[in-house]
N, C-alpha and C positions, 0 to 999 in steps of 0.2 A: 450461342456465342459464349466464349469463355469470359470469365471475370477479367477486367482490364489489368489487374495486378496479379494474375494467375502465376506468372513466372517469378514474382517477387515474394510470394507468401510461402511460409514454411510448409513442407520441406523443400519447396522450389525456390530457394534463395540463392542458388548458384546459377547465375544467368547463363554462362557459357554452356554448362552441362544441360540445363533445361531447354535452352533454345536448340541445342543439338538434338535432344530427344523430340522436341516439337517438329523439327525438320524431318527426322527419321519417320515419325508417326505420319505426317502428311504425305511423304513420299511413298510409304508403304500402303497408303490408302488411295493411291492413284492420282494425287494432286499434281498439277503441272508446276514447273519451275516458277512461273509468274504468280500462281496462286500461293505457293509457299512463301515467296518473298513478300507478297502483300500481307499475308497473315503475320509473319514475323515482324514486319514494320509496326504493327499494333502493340507489340510487346518488347519495346526497346529497352536497352540497359538504363539503370537509374542515372548513370553519369551522362547519358545522351549518346547519340550516334557520333562516332568519329570514323575516320577512314579505315582504321583497323577492324572495328566491329562490322562495318559494312562489307569489307573484303572477306571477313570470316564467314558471315552469313551467306554471301554469294557463293563462296567456295564450298561450304558445307552443303548447300542446296544442289550445286552441280554434282558433287560426289554422290549425294543421295539419289539423284535422278539419272545417274550414268547407266549405261547398258551393263548388264551383269558380266559380260565377257570383256569389258574394257580393262579390267585390272588383272 
């Protein structure tokens, strides 16, 4: 398991970029949408979860898990 502050420590101090990298990494290694969302919930933004950050994570996970011929 990763350190709880993994996304907040240098050089990982840009939450949006690093959570996107985490989602891409998990999707590339065959994790399901639910597994990705569950993992990202453990590494929330310092300001806390709001509707925009929740929507961003869900959309990023759906894009990462899409079929390759969908775009």
